[in-house]
C-alpha angles and dihedrals in degrees: 000000000000124000091250090053090055091048091050091050092051090048091053090050090052091052090049091051090048090052091052091053097047122135112244101158125154134179092257096043115121121243110275116256112257088229092065116085126208109231121218117220113250121230116259112251114246114255114262114259116256116267093213091239137121114224125193136191135173124240137170130193124198088257091052090052091049089052093049096247145103129208130235111207116207120201111205102209093171130107094251140052113259126209111208115221096177135008121189127181117205124193131159088225090068125064094220137023118269118230119223116237136204091044112196138149121288112211120223112284092006134106135223133189123232120195119234116196112225120237118245092225114039122187098273091182088063103054094159130063148102128245134232131198123217115202123192109192147160122236135197111304094030098278116147126215139175125209133178118204136173115257115229111220107183094169093042095238094165094044095047091050092050093050094046095045093047089051090050090052091050091049090050088063087065104033145341112247122197141146121251114246089224117094103178124197139149096253095244122132111257094019124141124235138195131254110203125205112204113210116192114178118214096232091239126112116245143113122343119254119209120189106208108173141352120207126216127232135233087272106032127042142172119266115246100000144054093250137009113258106196093160091201122169118202132189124188091244095052126108120261115270141186120226112204117209117189108236138200137165112274094214137347107230125112092230091067092052094045100045105038110095088175097051092126100029110104125195114226120199112204149151121238115191088345094306120116122236145152133223134179112232115196128201119240118258091260093047092047091052091051093047094050091045089053093048094049093047092045089052089049111154090005091068105109135186094225 
């Protein structure tokens, strides 16, 4: 927890105490019980002085993941606003540096997030590492400075992406996996549909791929079980196949549809060459639109705002 977070928490406590001690007397109000104390608001603590440092950490929302990016958040703990001119993320797990986007000023003792678009081919022979961010910026008076700081990554955003993407590239040596854009159903409220996984082997010999389970999302779920269990084994020399997965809406409230950035991103647990792994396979924009249209129409009158 940062120092400013602690100060904000103390401020909120002070406001709560003030609210408890408010004056709400009226002519008909009974005399207060002698057992009830009147609380006096406490003074807000002064904000901590700036340390003069820049601090950075990595984050990723479901919408970031869907857009193929992560965000580096820079905390400007200096006495002046800074205006970034260039932000560059360096990491041995990536073949090139990643430029920060949406550059904008960072006020003193505030933080801002800057999207970094993830590379399609990370350095799979360098699975370990830790990133740094180099910020070139202007300060008050027109002076320019450059600083390089380590990027904290408590949820291992960069590492998880590298592992997952390298696994996807290895799977692509055996077969191409993708969701069909078609989400067929009979048009009746409450009806089930079908999610179809298209498996197209490469035609080359190699390791065996086994698809063990597929998980649903906050919007779309398997019919009759907690996960789909296709139990499909694929070799690079096999024929193409379609894997049909019975589909239903997970829940019928508008909040689920509005808030779930991963509504059509399905986690697939598998074994490649006997080793377990997991990838997230997203539907195309057209397929996602069809799937969400099906779920909303299937919910019909059950779709609520709550």
